[in-house]
N, CA, C, O and CB atoms as a CASP TS submission, in Angstrom:
PFRMAT TS
TARGET T0000
AUTHOR 0000-0000-0000
METHOD Language model
MODEL 1
PARENT N/A
ATOM      1  N   UNK     1      54.090  52.293 116.393  1.00  0.00           N
ATOM      2  CA  UNK     1      54.386  51.627 117.527  1.00  0.00           C
ATOM      3  C   UNK     1      53.135  51.801 118.565  1.00  0.00           C
ATOM      4  O   UNK     1      52.598  52.908 118.617  1.00  0.00           O
ATOM      5  CB  UNK     1      55.749  52.161 118.065  1.00  0.00           C
ATOM      6  N   UNK     2      52.741  50.932 119.243  1.00  0.00           N
ATOM      7  CA  UNK     2      51.719  50.928 120.063  1.00  0.00           C
ATOM      8  C   UNK     2      52.331  50.177 121.364  1.00  0.00           C
ATOM      9  O   UNK     2      53.280  49.395 121.292  1.00  0.00           O
ATOM     10  CB  UNK     2      50.451  50.266 119.376  1.00  0.00           C
ATOM     11  N   UNK     3      51.699  50.500 122.490  1.00  0.00           N
ATOM     12  CA  UNK     3      52.072  50.040 123.916  1.00  0.00           C
ATOM     13  C   UNK     3      53.386  50.568 124.398  1.00  0.00           C
ATOM     14  O   UNK     3      54.074  49.781 125.048  1.00  0.00           O
ATOM     15  CB  UNK     3      52.142  48.506 123.998  1.00  0.00           C
ATOM     16  N   UNK     4      53.817  51.699 124.199  1.00  0.00           N
ATOM     17  CA  UNK     4      55.082  52.440 124.479  1.00  0.00           C
ATOM     18  C   UNK     4      55.053  53.753 123.994  1.00  0.00           C
ATOM     19  O   UNK     4      54.201  54.263 123.266  1.00  0.00           O
ATOM     20  CB  UNK     4      56.240  51.798 123.919  1.00  0.00           C
ATOM     21  N   UNK     5      56.405  54.419 124.625  1.00  0.00           N
ATOM     22  CA  UNK     5      56.487  55.683 124.062  1.00  0.00           C
ATOM     23  C   UNK     5      57.715  55.356 123.196  1.00  0.00           C
ATOM     24  O   UNK     5      58.364  54.311 123.214  1.00  0.00           O
ATOM     25  CB  UNK     5      56.616  56.939 125.131  1.00  0.00           C
ATOM     26  N   UNK     6      57.937  56.593 122.332  1.00  0.00           N
ATOM     27  CA  UNK     6      59.132  56.595 121.490  1.00  0.00           C
ATOM     28  C   UNK     6      60.663  56.509 122.164  1.00  0.00           C
ATOM     29  O   UNK     6      61.717  56.028 121.747  1.00  0.00           O
ATOM     30  CB  UNK     6      59.024  57.863 120.708  1.00  0.00           C
ATOM     31  N   UNK     7      60.300  57.187 123.380  1.00  0.00           N
ATOM     32  CA  UNK     7      61.459  57.363 124.226  1.00  0.00           C
ATOM     33  C   UNK     7      62.119  55.993 124.686  1.00  0.00           C
ATOM     34  O   UNK     7      63.239  55.997 125.197  1.00  0.00           O
ATOM     35  CB  UNK     7      61.038  58.190 125.452  1.00  0.00           C
ATOM     36  N   UNK     8      61.459  54.915 124.509  1.00  0.00           N
ATOM     37  CA  UNK     8      61.987  53.293 124.919  1.00  0.00           C
ATOM     38  C   UNK     8      62.361  52.628 123.553  1.00  0.00           C
ATOM     39  O   UNK     8      62.513  51.410 123.455  1.00  0.00           O
ATOM     40  CB  UNK     8      60.635  52.220 125.743  1.00  0.00           C
ATOM     41  N   UNK     9      62.482  53.380 122.643  1.00  0.00           N
ATOM     42  CA  UNK     9      62.658  52.598 121.275  1.00  0.00           C
ATOM     43  C   UNK     9      64.435  53.167 120.818  1.00  0.00           C
ATOM     44  O   UNK     9      64.871  54.318 120.783  1.00  0.00           O
ATOM     45  CB  UNK     9      61.135  53.214 119.878  1.00  0.00           C
ATOM     46  N   UNK    10      65.026  52.067 120.568  1.00  0.00           N
ATOM     47  CA  UNK    10      66.384  52.438 120.113  1.00  0.00           C
ATOM     48  C   UNK    10      66.592  51.848 118.676  1.00  0.00           C
ATOM     49  O   UNK    10      66.512  50.651 118.404  1.00  0.00           O
ATOM     50  CB  UNK    10      67.510  51.886 121.144  1.00  0.00           C
ATOM     51  N   UNK    11      66.877  52.884 117.777  1.00  0.00           N
ATOM     52  CA  UNK    11      67.355  52.469 116.211  1.00  0.00           C
ATOM     53  C   UNK    11      69.008  52.150 116.212  1.00  0.00           C
ATOM     54  O   UNK    11      69.807  52.770 116.914  1.00  0.00           O
ATOM     55  CB  UNK    11      67.025  53.914 115.011  1.00  0.00           C
ATOM     56  N   UNK    12      69.235  51.457 115.625  1.00  0.00           N
ATOM     57  CA  UNK    12      70.748  50.817 115.478  1.00  0.00           C
ATOM     58  C   UNK    12      70.773  50.841 113.717  1.00  0.00           C
ATOM     59  O   UNK    12      69.977  50.222 113.010  1.00  0.00           O
ATOM     60  CB  UNK    12      70.935  48.890 116.316  1.00  0.00           C
ATOM     61  N   UNK    13      71.762  51.614 113.285  1.00  0.00           N
ATOM     62  CA  UNK    13      71.637  51.563 112.151  1.00  0.00           C
ATOM     63  C   UNK    13      72.855  52.120 111.143  1.00  0.00           C
ATOM     64  O   UNK    13      73.657  52.821 111.759  1.00  0.00           O
ATOM     65  CB  UNK    13      70.509  52.110 112.056  1.00  0.00           C
ATOM     66  N   UNK    14      73.077  51.997 110.106  1.00  0.00           N
ATOM     67  CA  UNK    14      73.984  52.676 109.211  1.00  0.00           C
ATOM     68  C   UNK    14      73.372  52.649 107.821  1.00  0.00           C
ATOM     69  O   UNK    14      72.210  52.256 107.728  1.00  0.00           O
ATOM     70  CB  UNK    14      75.394  52.023 109.227  1.00  0.00           C
ATOM     71  N   UNK    15      74.043  53.032 106.711  1.00  0.00           N
ATOM     72  CA  UNK    15      73.453  53.128 105.511  1.00  0.00           C
ATOM     73  C   UNK    15      73.197  51.657 104.939  1.00  0.00           C
ATOM     74  O   UNK    15      72.651  51.442 103.857  1.00  0.00           O
ATOM     75  CB  UNK    15      74.317  53.996 104.618  1.00  0.00           C
ATOM     76  N   UNK    16      73.624  50.764 105.732  1.00  0.00           N
ATOM     77  CA  UNK    16      73.559  49.314 104.907  1.00  0.00           C
ATOM     78  C   UNK    16      72.553  48.436 105.473  1.00  0.00           C
ATOM     79  O   UNK    16      72.006  47.538 104.832  1.00  0.00           O
ATOM     80  CB  UNK    16      74.967  48.460 104.949  1.00  0.00           C
ATOM     81  N   UNK    17      72.292  48.747 106.836  1.00  0.00           N
ATOM     82  CA  UNK    17      71.492  47.724 107.812  1.00  0.00           C
ATOM     83  C   UNK    17      70.761  48.684 108.892  1.00  0.00           C
ATOM     84  O   UNK    17      71.196  49.809 109.143  1.00  0.00           O
ATOM     85  CB  UNK    17      72.622  46.536 108.666  1.00  0.00           C
ATOM     86  N   UNK    18      69.801  48.227 109.405  1.00  0.00           N
ATOM     87  CA  UNK    18      68.978  48.659 110.455  1.00  0.00           C
ATOM     88  C   UNK    18      68.323  47.691 111.305  1.00  0.00           C
ATOM     89  O   UNK    18      67.641  46.830 110.749  1.00  0.00           O
ATOM     90  CB  UNK    18      68.058  49.421 109.962  1.00  0.00           C
ATOM     91  N   UNK    19      68.423  47.694 112.594  1.00  0.00           N
ATOM     92  CA  UNK    19      67.353  47.177 113.336  1.00  0.00           C
ATOM     93  C   UNK    19      66.820  47.783 114.595  1.00  0.00           C
ATOM     94  O   UNK    19      67.603  48.509 115.209  1.00  0.00           O
ATOM     95  CB  UNK    19      67.675  46.001 113.615  1.00  0.00           C
ATOM     96  N   UNK    20      65.805  47.635 115.008  1.00  0.00           N
ATOM     97  CA  UNK    20      65.115  48.527 116.197  1.00  0.00           C
ATOM     98  C   UNK    20      65.102  47.708 117.551  1.00  0.00           C
ATOM     99  O   UNK    20      64.873  46.501 117.462  1.00  0.00           O
ATOM    100  CB  UNK    20      63.458  48.941 115.803  1.00  0.00           C
ATOM    101  N   UNK    21      65.270  48.119 118.472  1.00  0.00           N
ATOM    102  CA  UNK    21      65.611  47.697 119.907  1.00  0.00           C
ATOM    103  C   UNK    21      64.201  48.380 120.666  1.00  0.00           C
ATOM    104  O   UNK    21      63.998  49.594 120.701  1.00  0.00           O
ATOM    105  CB  UNK    21      67.326  48.419 120.523  1.00  0.00           C
ATOM    106  N   UNK    22      63.310  47.379 121.240  1.00  0.00           N
ATOM    107  CA  UNK    22      62.319  47.839 122.126  1.00  0.00           C
ATOM    108  C   UNK    22      62.235  46.859 123.189  1.00  0.00           C
ATOM    109  O   UNK    22      62.534  45.673 123.050  1.00  0.00           O
ATOM    110  CB  UNK    22      61.010  48.059 121.466  1.00  0.00           C
ATOM    111  N   UNK    23      61.758  47.473 124.407  1.00  0.00           N
ATOM    112  CA  UNK    23      61.387  46.709 125.657  1.00  0.00           C
ATOM    113  C   UNK    23      60.495  45.463 125.347  1.00  0.00           C
ATOM    114  O   UNK    23      59.467  45.589 124.680  1.00  0.00           O
ATOM    115  CB  UNK    23      60.611  47.667 126.663  1.00  0.00           C
ATOM    116  N   UNK    24      60.881  44.329 125.812  1.00  0.00           N
ATOM    117  CA  UNK    24      59.909  43.013 125.656  1.00  0.00           C
ATOM    118  C   UNK    24      58.478  43.472 126.367  1.00  0.00           C
ATOM    119  O   UNK    24      58.184  44.080 127.396  1.00  0.00           O
ATOM    120  CB  UNK    24      60.634  41.485 126.542  1.00  0.00           C
ATOM    121  N   UNK    25      57.816  42.920 125.380  1.00  0.00           N
ATOM    122  CA  UNK    25      56.230  43.258 125.841  1.00  0.00           C
ATOM    123  C   UNK    25      55.612  44.084 125.192  1.00  0.00           C
ATOM    124  O   UNK    25      54.383  44.119 125.141  1.00  0.00           O
ATOM    125  CB  UNK    25      56.012  43.768 127.096  1.00  0.00           C
ATOM    126  N   UNK    26      56.618  45.110 124.421  1.00  0.00           N
ATOM    127  CA  UNK    26      55.987  46.181 123.696  1.00  0.00           C
ATOM    128  C   UNK    26      55.253  45.993 122.332  1.00  0.00           C
ATOM    129  O   UNK    26      55.871  45.261 121.559  1.00  0.00           O
ATOM    130  CB  UNK    26      56.956  47.082 123.495  1.00  0.00           C
ATOM    131  N   UNK    27      54.166  46.452 121.902  1.00  0.00           N
ATOM    132  CA  UNK    27      53.748  45.883 120.470  1.00  0.00           C
ATOM    133  C   UNK    27      54.550  46.805 119.629  1.00  0.00           C
ATOM    134  O   UNK    27      55.026  47.868 120.026  1.00  0.00           O
ATOM    135  CB  UNK    27      52.029  45.936 120.070  1.00  0.00           C
ATOM    136  N   UNK    28      54.669  46.276 118.352  1.00  0.00           N
ATOM    137  CA  UNK    28      55.176  47.120 117.373  1.00  0.00           C
ATOM    138  C   UNK    28      54.581  46.974 116.156  1.00  0.00           C
ATOM    139  O   UNK    28      54.602  45.903 115.550  1.00  0.00           O
ATOM    140  CB  UNK    28      56.468  46.980 117.225  1.00  0.00           C
ATOM    141  N   UNK    29      53.978  48.100 115.690  1.00  0.00           N
ATOM    142  CA  UNK    29      53.218  48.604 114.570  1.00  0.00           C
ATOM    143  C   UNK    29      54.023  48.278 113.302  1.00  0.00           C
ATOM    144  O   UNK    29      55.233  48.499 113.337  1.00  0.00           O
ATOM    145  CB  UNK    29      52.936  50.152 114.712  1.00  0.00           C
ATOM    146  N   UNK    30      53.384  47.696 112.010  1.00  0.00           N
ATOM    147  CA  UNK    30      51.927  47.338 112.132  1.00  0.00           C
ATOM    148  C   UNK    30      51.561  45.948 112.367  1.00  0.00           C
ATOM    149  O   UNK    30      50.444  45.571 112.013  1.00  0.00           O
ATOM    150  CB  UNK    30      51.249  47.713 110.970  1.00  0.00           C
ATOM    151  N   UNK    31      52.442  45.079 112.971  1.00  0.00           N
ATOM    152  CA  UNK    31      51.807  43.683 113.286  1.00  0.00           C
ATOM    153  C   UNK    31      51.165  43.516 114.697  1.00  0.00           C
ATOM    154  O   UNK    31      50.364  42.634 115.003  1.00  0.00           O
ATOM    155  CB  UNK    31      52.909  42.575 113.162  1.00  0.00           C
ATOM    156  N   UNK    32      51.586  44.385 115.412  1.00  0.00           N
ATOM    157  CA  UNK    32      51.018  44.420 116.721  1.00  0.00           C
ATOM    158  C   UNK    32      51.230  43.315 117.602  1.00  0.00           C
ATOM    159  O   UNK    32      50.659  43.152 118.680  1.00  0.00           O
ATOM    160  CB  UNK    32      49.719  44.583 116.627  1.00  0.00           C
ATOM    161  N   UNK    33      52.386  42.302 116.899  1.00  0.00           N
ATOM    162  CA  UNK    33      52.984  41.411 117.589  1.00  0.00           C
ATOM    163  C   UNK    33      53.914  42.091 118.894  1.00  0.00           C
ATOM    164  O   UNK    33      54.607  43.108 118.920  1.00  0.00           O
ATOM    165  CB  UNK    33      53.772  40.618 116.556  1.00  0.00           C
ATOM    166  N   UNK    34      53.591  41.009 120.012  1.00  0.00           N
ATOM    167  CA  UNK    34      54.395  41.536 121.183  1.00  0.00           C
ATOM    168  C   UNK    34      55.886  41.043 121.070  1.00  0.00           C
ATOM    169  O   UNK    34      56.199  39.915 120.690  1.00  0.00           O
ATOM    170  CB  UNK    34      53.745  41.031 122.598  1.00  0.00           C
ATOM    171  N   UNK    35      56.940  42.226 121.522  1.00  0.00           N
ATOM    172  CA  UNK    35      58.336  41.831 121.394  1.00  0.00           C
ATOM    173  C   UNK    35      58.750  41.166 122.427  1.00  0.00           C
ATOM    174  O   UNK    35      58.467  41.392 123.603  1.00  0.00           O
ATOM    175  CB  UNK    35      59.191  42.837 121.209  1.00  0.00           C
ATOM    176  N   UNK    36      59.661  40.049 121.856  1.00  0.00           N
ATOM    177  CA  UNK    36      60.171  39.192 122.894  1.00  0.00           C
ATOM    178  C   UNK    36      61.833  39.411 122.468  1.00  0.00           C
ATOM    179  O   UNK    36      62.372  40.105 121.606  1.00  0.00           O
ATOM    180  CB  UNK    36      59.482  37.454 122.819  1.00  0.00           C
ATOM    181  N   UNK    37      62.430  38.352 123.638  1.00  0.00           N
ATOM    182  CA  UNK    37      63.869  38.503 123.211  1.00  0.00           C
ATOM    183  C   UNK    37      64.234  37.443 122.047  1.00  0.00           C
ATOM    184  O   UNK    37      63.563  36.420 122.188  1.00  0.00           O
ATOM    185  CB  UNK    37      64.855  38.277 124.519  1.00  0.00           C
ATOM    186  N   UNK    38      64.964  37.402 121.117  1.00  0.00           N
ATOM    187  CA  UNK    38      65.345  36.840 120.034  1.00  0.00           C
ATOM    188  C   UNK    38      66.978  36.595 120.236  1.00  0.00           C
ATOM    189  O   UNK    38      67.623  37.214 121.082  1.00  0.00           O
ATOM    190  CB  UNK    38      64.899  37.729 118.829  1.00  0.00           C
ATOM    191  N   UNK    39      67.484  35.730 119.455  1.00  0.00           N
ATOM    192  CA  UNK    39      68.972  35.637 119.598  1.00  0.00           C
ATOM    193  C   UNK    39      69.462  36.651 118.595  1.00  0.00           C
ATOM    194  O   UNK    39      68.891  36.758 117.510  1.00  0.00           O
ATOM    195  CB  UNK    39      69.584  34.126 119.317  1.00  0.00           C
ATOM    196  N   UNK    40      70.576  37.455 118.942  1.00  0.00           N
ATOM    197  CA  UNK    40      71.154  38.267 117.634  1.00  0.00           C
ATOM    198  C   UNK    40      72.686  38.449 118.012  1.00  0.00           C
ATOM    199  O   UNK    40      73.161  38.713 119.117  1.00  0.00           O
ATOM    200  CB  UNK    40      70.337  39.925 117.350  1.00  0.00           C
ATOM    201  N   UNK    41      73.143  38.299 117.157  1.00  0.00           N
ATOM    202  CA  UNK    41      74.536  38.818 117.108  1.00  0.00           C
ATOM    203  C   UNK    41      75.001  39.954 115.972  1.00  0.00           C
ATOM    204  O   UNK    41      74.518  39.939 114.840  1.00  0.00           O
ATOM    205  CB  UNK    41      75.386  37.589 116.912  1.00  0.00           C
ATOM    206  N   UNK    42      75.696  40.645 116.270  1.00  0.00           N
ATOM    207  CA  UNK    42      76.157  41.974 115.645  1.00  0.00           C
ATOM    208  C   UNK    42      77.659  42.185 115.462  1.00  0.00           C
ATOM    209  O   UNK    42      78.331  42.010 116.478  1.00  0.00           O
ATOM    210  CB  UNK    42      75.671  43.113 116.496  1.00  0.00           C
ATOM    211  N   UNK    43      78.314  42.537 114.326  1.00  0.00           N
ATOM    212  CA  UNK    43      79.706  42.992 114.162  1.00  0.00           C
ATOM    213  C   UNK    43      79.790  44.431 114.156  1.00  0.00           C
ATOM    214  O   UNK    43      79.060  45.033 113.369  1.00  0.00           O
ATOM    215  CB  UNK    43      80.314  42.476 112.928  1.00  0.00           C
ATOM    216  N   UNK    44      80.475  45.001 114.820  1.00  0.00           N
ATOM    217  CA  UNK    44      80.918  46.346 114.857  1.00  0.00           C
ATOM    218  C   UNK    44      82.208  46.669 114.431  1.00  0.00           C
ATOM    219  O   UNK    44      83.049  46.066 115.098  1.00  0.00           O
ATOM    220  CB  UNK    44      80.813  46.797 116.037  1.00  0.00           C
ATOM    221  N   UNK    45      82.759  47.513 113.431  1.00  0.00           N
ATOM    222  CA  UNK    45      84.125  48.002 113.049  1.00  0.00           C
ATOM    223  C   UNK    45      84.346  49.334 113.539  1.00  0.00           C
ATOM    224  O   UNK    45      83.678  50.291 113.145  1.00  0.00           O
ATOM    225  CB  UNK    45      84.346  47.998 111.570  1.00  0.00           C
ATOM    226  N   UNK    46      85.194  49.414 114.320  1.00  0.00           N
ATOM    227  CA  UNK    46      85.321  50.894 115.006  1.00  0.00           C
ATOM    228  C   UNK    46      86.795  50.742 115.266  1.00  0.00           C
ATOM    229  O   UNK    46      87.287  49.788 115.869  1.00  0.00           O
ATOM    230  CB  UNK    46      84.312  51.248 116.537  1.00  0.00           C
ATOM    231  N   UNK    47      87.599  51.967 114.659  1.00  0.00           N
ATOM    232  CA  UNK    47      89.008  51.981 115.367  1.00  0.00           C
ATOM    233  C   UNK    47      89.262  52.270 116.704  1.00  0.00           C
ATOM    234  O   UNK    47      90.251  51.880 117.324  1.00  0.00           O
ATOM    235  CB  UNK    47      89.780  52.826 114.812  1.00  0.00           C
ATOM    236  N   UNK    48      88.055  53.189 117.291  1.00  0.00           N
ATOM    237  CA  UNK    48      88.245  53.603 118.652  1.00  0.00           C
ATOM    238  C   UNK    48      87.685  52.958 119.605  1.00  0.00           C
ATOM    239  O   UNK    48      87.557  53.479 120.713  1.00  0.00           O
ATOM    240  CB  UNK    48      87.914  54.736 118.845  1.00  0.00           C
ATOM    241  N   UNK    49      87.256  51.716 119.338  1.00  0.00           N
ATOM    242  CA  UNK    49      86.479  50.823 120.256  1.00  0.00           C
ATOM    243  C   UNK    49      87.592  49.667 120.696  1.00  0.00           C
ATOM    244  O   UNK    49      88.584  49.493 119.988  1.00  0.00           O
ATOM    245  CB  UNK    49      85.047  50.147 119.436  1.00  0.00           C
ATOM    246  N   UNK    50      87.412  49.023 121.694  1.00  0.00           N
ATOM    247  CA  UNK    50      88.187  47.983 122.203  1.00  0.00           C
ATOM    248  C   UNK    50      87.587  46.611 121.680  1.00  0.00           C
ATOM    249  O   UNK    50      86.480  46.188 122.013  1.00  0.00           O
ATOM    250  CB  UNK    50      88.228  48.076 123.759  1.00  0.00           C
ATOM    251  N   UNK    51      88.601  45.871 120.682  1.00  0.00           N
ATOM    252  CA  UNK    51      87.983  44.686 120.002  1.00  0.00           C
ATOM    253  C   UNK    51      87.784  43.670 121.089  1.00  0.00           C
ATOM    254  O   UNK    51      88.261  43.746 122.222  1.00  0.00           O
ATOM    255  CB  UNK    51      88.892  44.091 118.800  1.00  0.00           C
ATOM    256  N   UNK    52      86.924  42.584 120.552  1.00  0.00           N
ATOM    257  CA  UNK    52      86.687  41.683 121.462  1.00  0.00           C
ATOM    258  C   UNK    52      85.169  41.096 120.887  1.00  0.00           C
ATOM    259  O   UNK    52      84.686  41.445 119.810  1.00  0.00           O
ATOM    260  CB  UNK    52      86.761  42.373 123.006  1.00  0.00           C
ATOM    261  N   UNK    53      84.608  40.248 121.727  1.00  0.00           N
ATOM    262  CA  UNK    53      83.329  39.536 121.770  1.00  0.00           C
ATOM    263  C   UNK    53      82.609  39.568 122.819  1.00  0.00           C
ATOM    264  O   UNK    53      82.918  38.749 123.685  1.00  0.00           O
ATOM    265  CB  UNK    53      83.429  38.351 121.549  1.00  0.00           C
ATOM    266  N   UNK    54      81.606  40.357 123.063  1.00  0.00           N
ATOM    267  CA  UNK    54      80.813  40.653 124.307  1.00  0.00           C
ATOM    268  C   UNK    54      79.452  39.777 124.126  1.00  0.00           C
ATOM    269  O   UNK    54      78.938  39.318 123.106  1.00  0.00           O
ATOM    270  CB  UNK    54      80.495  42.365 124.471  1.00  0.00           C
ATOM    271  N   UNK    55      79.036  39.710 125.567  1.00  0.00           N
ATOM    272  CA  UNK    55      77.831  38.655 125.702  1.00  0.00           C
ATOM    273  C   UNK    55      77.047  39.192 126.620  1.00  0.00           C
ATOM    274  O   UNK    55      77.522  39.467 127.722  1.00  0.00           O
ATOM    275  CB  UNK    55      78.177  37.182 126.141  1.00  0.00           C
ATOM    276  N   UNK    56      75.859  39.408 126.357  1.00  0.00           N
ATOM    277  CA  UNK    56      74.935  39.829 127.731  1.00  0.00           C
ATOM    278  C   UNK    56      74.776  38.422 128.456  1.00  0.00           C
ATOM    279  O   UNK    56      74.561  37.362 127.869  1.00  0.00           O
ATOM    280  CB  UNK    56      73.193  40.565 127.324  1.00  0.00           C
ATOM    281  N   UNK    57      74.919  38.588 129.844  1.00  0.00           N
ATOM    282  CA  UNK    57      74.950  37.767 130.826  1.00  0.00           C
ATOM    283  C   UNK    57      73.694  36.523 130.616  1.00  0.00           C
ATOM    284  O   UNK    57      73.841  35.303 130.686  1.00  0.00           O
ATOM    285  CB  UNK    57      74.835  38.686 132.121  1.00  0.00           C
ATOM    286  N   UNK    58      72.602  37.207 130.376  1.00  0.00           N
ATOM    287  CA  UNK    58      71.352  36.451 130.686  1.00  0.00           C
ATOM    288  C   UNK    58      70.386  36.427 129.242  1.00  0.00           C
ATOM    289  O   UNK    58      69.313  35.824 129.212  1.00  0.00           O
ATOM    290  CB  UNK    58      70.523  37.262 132.052  1.00  0.00           C
ATOM    291  N   UNK    59      70.879  37.095 128.192  1.00  0.00           N
ATOM    292  CA  UNK    59      69.939  37.223 127.153  1.00  0.00           C
ATOM    293  C   UNK    59      70.969  36.708 126.026  1.00  0.00           C
ATOM    294  O   UNK    59      72.188  36.864 126.098  1.00  0.00           O
ATOM    295  CB  UNK    59      69.244  38.815 126.968  1.00  0.00           C
ATOM    296  N   UNK    60      70.296  36.080 124.990  1.00  0.00           N
ATOM    297  CA  UNK    60      71.080  35.592 123.785  1.00  0.00           C
ATOM    298  C   UNK    60      71.520  36.670 122.818  1.00  0.00           C
ATOM    299  O   UNK    60      71.103  36.758 121.663  1.00  0.00           O
ATOM    300  CB  UNK    60      70.254  34.599 123.004  1.00  0.00           C
ATOM    301  N   UNK    61      72.481  37.561 123.439  1.00  0.00           N
ATOM    302  CA  UNK    61      72.727  38.709 122.424  1.00  0.00           C
ATOM    303  C   UNK    61      74.520  38.573 122.585  1.00  0.00           C
ATOM    304  O   UNK    61      75.152  38.314 123.609  1.00  0.00           O
ATOM    305  CB  UNK    61      71.871  40.520 122.979  1.00  0.00           C
ATOM    306  N   UNK    62      74.944  38.795 121.463  1.00  0.00           N
ATOM    307  CA  UNK    62      76.404  39.047 121.175  1.00  0.00           C
ATOM    308  C   UNK    62      76.933  39.898 120.355  1.00  0.00           C
ATOM    309  O   UNK    62      76.591  39.754 119.181  1.00  0.00           O
ATOM    310  CB  UNK    62      76.925  38.120 120.808  1.00  0.00           C
ATOM    311  N   UNK    63      77.786  40.889 120.631  1.00  0.00           N
ATOM    312  CA  UNK    63      78.501  41.823 119.887  1.00  0.00           C
ATOM    313  C   UNK    63      79.721  41.582 119.859  1.00  0.00           C
ATOM    314  O   UNK    63      80.367  41.432 120.896  1.00  0.00           O
ATOM    315  CB  UNK    63      78.367  43.001 120.243  1.00  0.00           C
ATOM    316  N   UNK    64      80.306  41.493 118.522  1.00  0.00           N
ATOM    317  CA  UNK    64      81.905  41.425 118.125  1.00  0.00           C
ATOM    318  C   UNK    64      82.229  42.790 117.617  1.00  0.00           C
ATOM    319  O   UNK    64      81.537  43.343 116.763  1.00  0.00           O
ATOM    320  CB  UNK    64      82.302  40.249 116.891  1.00  0.00           C
ATOM    321  N   UNK    65      83.375  43.366 118.194  1.00  0.00           N
ATOM    322  CA  UNK    65      84.002  44.560 117.736  1.00  0.00           C
ATOM    323  C   UNK    65      85.428  44.126 117.068  1.00  0.00           C
ATOM    324  O   UNK    65      86.215  43.297 117.523  1.00  0.00           O
ATOM    325  CB  UNK    65      84.168  45.608 118.989  1.00  0.00           C
ATOM    326  N   UNK    66      85.541  44.774 116.063  1.00  0.00           N
ATOM    327  CA  UNK    66      86.773  44.626 115.017  1.00  0.00           C
ATOM    328  C   UNK    66      87.207  45.847 115.050  1.00  0.00           C
ATOM    329  O   UNK    66      86.409  46.780 115.138  1.00  0.00           O
ATOM    330  CB  UNK    66      86.497  44.169 113.491  1.00  0.00           C
ATOM    331  N   UNK    67      88.660  46.061 114.979  1.00  0.00           N
ATOM    332  CA  UNK    67      89.490  47.185 114.598  1.00  0.00           C
ATOM    333  C   UNK    67      89.139  47.367 113.210  1.00  0.00           C
ATOM    334  O   UNK    67      88.933  46.433 112.435  1.00  0.00           O
ATOM    335  CB  UNK    67      91.020  46.978 114.814  1.00  0.00           C
ATOM    336  N   UNK    68      89.060  48.923 112.837  1.00  0.00           N
ATOM    337  CA  UNK    68      88.924  49.316 111.547  1.00  0.00           C
ATOM    338  C   UNK    68      90.288  49.356 110.556  1.00  0.00           C
ATOM    339  O   UNK    68      90.187  49.710 109.382  1.00  0.00           O
ATOM    340  CB  UNK    68      88.307  50.620 111.666  1.00  0.00           C
TER
END
């Protein structure tokens, strides 16, 4: 990664999938392409979480939580 510190990067993953979250405007190695907001939806299965669909009020992000 260039253009930022590792403290500003969040890894979200399990054994089957992974994505990286970093601040808009940061460059990501090896492409050196500047990060931008992209639409994303994710589904989380967790017996301890409150089920529902949650959307960010200003960004195209949606998280759906299902009971395990």
